[in-house]
Every structure is written in structure tokens, then in C-alpha cells.
C-alpha positions as CSV (number, residue, x, y, z in Angstrom):
1,X,2.7,26.3,-17.1
2,X,0.8,28.1,-19.9
3,X,1.3,27.0,-23.5
4,X,2.5,29.4,-26.0
5,X,-0.3,30.5,-28.2
6,X,-0.8,32.6,-31.2
7,X,0.1,36.2,-30.7
8,X,2.2,35.6,-27.5
9,X,5.6,37.1,-27.4
10,X,8.1,34.3,-26.6
11,X,10.6,36.6,-24.9
12,X,7.9,38.1,-22.7
13,X,6.7,34.6,-21.8
14,X,10.2,33.4,-20.9
15,X,10.7,36.5,-18.8
16,X,7.5,35.8,-16.8
17,X,8.6,32.2,-16.3
18,X,12.0,33.2,-15.0
19,X,12.0,33.3,-11.3
20,X,14.5,33.8,-8.5
21,X,15.1,30.5,-6.8
22,X,17.6,32.1,-4.3
23,X,17.5,35.4,-2.6
24,X,20.2,37.3,-0.8
25,X,18.3,37.0,2.5
26,X,17.8,33.3,2.0
27,X,21.5,32.6,1.2
28,X,22.5,34.8,4.2
29,X,20.3,32.7,6.5
30,X,21.6,29.4,5.1
31,X,25.1,30.7,5.5
32,X,24.4,31.8,9.1
33,X,22.9,28.4,9.9
34,X,25.9,26.6,8.3
35,X,28.5,28.6,10.3
36,X,26.5,28.3,13.5
37,X,26.4,24.5,13.0
38,X,30.1,24.5,12.2
39,X,30.7,26.5,15.4
40,X,29.0,23.8,17.4
41,X,31.4,21.2,15.9
42,X,34.4,23.4,16.5
43,X,33.4,23.9,20.1
44,X,33.2,20.1,20.5
45,X,36.5,19.5,18.6
46,X,38.2,22.1,20.9
47,X,37.8,19.7,23.8
48,X,39.6,16.9,22.0
49,X,43.3,16.4,22.8
50,X,45.7,18.0,20.2
51,X,47.2,14.6,19.3
52,X,43.7,13.3,18.3
53,X,42.9,16.5,16.4
54,X,45.8,15.7,14.1
55,X,45.5,11.9,14.2
56,X,45.1,10.3,10.8
57,X,42.1,8.0,10.3
58,X,41.8,5.7,7.3
59,X,38.8,6.0,5.0
60,X,38.5,9.7,4.8
61,X,39.7,11.9,1.9
62,X,41.0,14.4,4.5
63,X,42.3,12.0,7.1
64,X,42.5,14.3,10.2
65,X,40.0,16.5,11.9
66,X,42.3,19.4,11.4
67,X,42.5,18.8,7.6
68,X,38.7,18.4,7.4
69,X,38.1,21.7,9.2
70,X,40.7,23.6,7.1
71,X,39.3,22.1,3.9
72,X,35.7,23.4,4.6
73,X,37.0,27.0,4.9
74,X,39.5,26.7,2.1
75,X,36.6,25.6,-0.2
76,X,34.3,28.5,0.8
77,X,37.1,31.0,0.3
78,X,38.2,29.6,-3.0
79,X,34.7,29.7,-4.5
80,X,33.8,33.1,-3.1
81,X,37.1,34.6,-4.3
82,X,36.5,33.1,-7.8
83,X,33.1,34.7,-7.9
84,X,34.9,38.0,-7.3
85,X,37.5,37.2,-10.1
86,X,40.2,37.0,-7.4
87,X,42.4,34.1,-6.2
88,X,42.8,32.5,-2.8
89,X,45.8,30.7,-1.4
90,X,44.7,27.6,0.6
91,X,45.6,27.4,4.2
92,X,47.6,24.4,5.3
93,X,47.7,22.5,8.6
94,X,50.6,24.6,9.8
95,X,48.6,27.8,9.3
96,X,45.8,26.5,11.7
97,X,47.5,24.0,14.0
98,X,44.7,24.2,16.6
99,X,41.0,24.9,17.0
100,X,41.4,28.5,18.1
101,X,43.3,29.2,14.8
102,X,40.6,27.3,12.9
103,X,37.9,29.5,14.5
104,X,39.8,32.6,13.3
105,X,39.9,31.2,9.8
106,X,36.1,30.5,10.1
107,X,35.4,34.1,11.1
108,X,37.6,35.4,8.3
109,X,35.8,33.1,5.8
110,X,32.3,34.0,7.1
111,X,33.0,37.8,6.9
112,X,34.5,37.4,3.4
113,X,31.3,35.6,2.2
114,X,29.0,38.1,3.9
115,X,30.9,41.0,2.4
116,X,30.6,39.5,-1.0
117,X,26.8,39.0,-0.6
118,X,26.4,42.6,0.7
119,X,27.5,43.9,-2.7
120,X,25.1,41.8,-4.8
121,X,21.6,42.4,-6.1
122,X,19.1,39.6,-6.3
123,X,19.5,39.6,-10.0
124,X,23.3,39.3,-9.8
125,X,22.9,36.4,-7.4
126,X,20.9,34.5,-10.0
127,X,22.8,35.3,-13.3
128,X,25.5,33.0,-14.6
129,X,29.0,34.3,-14.3
130,X,32.3,33.0,-15.5
131,X,34.7,31.7,-12.8
132,X,38.4,31.4,-13.3
133,X,40.6,29.3,-10.9
134,X,44.3,29.5,-10.2
135,X,44.9,26.2,-12.0
136,X,43.5,27.7,-15.2
137,X,40.2,25.9,-15.0
138,X,37.0,27.8,-15.8
139,X,33.3,27.3,-15.1
140,X,30.1,29.2,-15.6
141,X,27.6,29.1,-12.7
142,X,25.1,31.4,-10.9
143,X,26.6,32.8,-7.7
144,X,23.5,31.3,-5.9
145,X,24.4,27.8,-7.2
146,X,28.0,28.2,-6.1
147,X,27.1,29.4,-2.6
148,X,24.5,26.7,-2.2
149,X,27.2,24.2,-3.3
150,X,29.7,25.6,-0.8
151,X,27.2,25.4,2.1
152,X,26.0,21.9,1.4
153,X,29.7,20.9,0.9
154,X,30.4,22.2,4.4
155,X,27.6,20.1,5.8
156,X,29.0,17.0,4.1
157,X,32.4,17.6,5.7
158,X,30.8,18.5,9.1
159,X,29.3,15.0,8.9
160,X,32.7,13.5,8.2
161,X,34.1,15.4,11.3
162,X,31.3,14.0,13.5
163,X,32.0,10.5,12.2
164,X,35.7,10.9,12.9
165,X,35.0,12.2,16.4
166,X,32.9,9.1,17.1
167,X,35.7,6.9,15.8
168,X,38.2,8.7,18.0
169,X,36.0,8.1,21.1
170,X,34.6,11.6,21.4
171,X,31.0,11.4,20.1
172,X,29.7,14.9,19.1
173,X,26.5,16.4,20.4
174,X,23.7,17.2,18.0
175,X,25.1,19.8,15.5
176,X,22.5,19.7,12.9
177,X,19.7,22.1,11.8
178,X,17.4,21.3,14.7
179,X,19.8,23.3,17.0
180,X,19.0,26.6,15.4
181,X,16.3,27.7,17.8
182,X,18.9,27.4,20.6
183,X,21.6,29.1,18.4
184,X,19.4,32.1,17.7
185,X,19.1,32.7,21.4
186,X,22.9,32.8,21.7
187,X,23.1,35.4,19.0
188,X,26.6,34.6,17.8
189,X,25.7,34.4,14.2
């Protein structure tokens, strides 16, 4: 980093130092990878008997596979809608009683986020905005930060789902990032 010297315009220097950490294309790719990875998990969970899909396990904030899955998509929807100054009503277990319903929620969620991203410029992605939530809480974040948070949050809960599957006796296949070369060939996302 250059030091400010005599005659340098501070505002101009700050502008040259400002850089875009996230791009629309980069967030879209991370989003694609995340949902492809979640798709692998949902495909595995679809093979688990319904009773085990809704069986409560101690030690998890969301104690069933179903609640974990729904939470991932509720979170993404809540944040993306807040970025658009709109509210979202969380889905509950009864709204998505099985994996096919959860896959529909995933697709709705994925399309909502991609639609939001398609209307942004790189600058808008990286400028702080005020968020308002239905409970009255507010926050100021860059949309890029919010989306990064949502996607890393999904990976956290995907890990919880994989651990729960193992505890239930249904160890999951590899669902992490190293699967993406194979996923690209499928072309679903």
C-alpha cells in the first residue's frame, strides 16, 4: 500500500484502494456449487425412510433432517428477501413433509436468489445496504457479505445433515466441493 504523500488527494487514493472482493459471476458460481452440493445431500436423504427423516436426534439445534433441510432454505430466502426490502414467511415441517417437497423449496429458493442477482450491478453487490426484518431488527451489510454468509451457512448445515445421516445409520457419500467436476458434467445446476 502506498503512503499518502504531499499533494495526494485522499478521496482519490481511497477510491483506488477500494476493490471489489465479490463479483456477480463469483457469487453465482458459489451459489451453483452450494445448491449442487445440497442436491447431492437431498438425493441421499431421499433414500432414507420417512420415519428417520423426521426422527429427532439430540445435540442438534434443528433436531431432525427435515428441520435442517427446511432451515437452510428458509435462511437463504429470508436474507435474499430482506436484501430486496421484502419479507418472507418461513416454511414449516408440514409445508415440506418429504424430500420431493424439500427439493421444490430448494428450486424456488435457488431461482429467487438467482433472480435477485440478475438485477444487480457489481457496484450494488458491494455497497452496504440497510436490511429490515419482520421482527423489527435491522442491519447494514453489503449484499455480497449477506450472500456469502447464506452460502457458508448452508454448508454448515449440510455438514450437520451428513453427521445426522451417519448417526441414523445412513452414511452419506462425499457431498463436498471436490464433487464439482462430476456435477458439471451432469449439468443440473
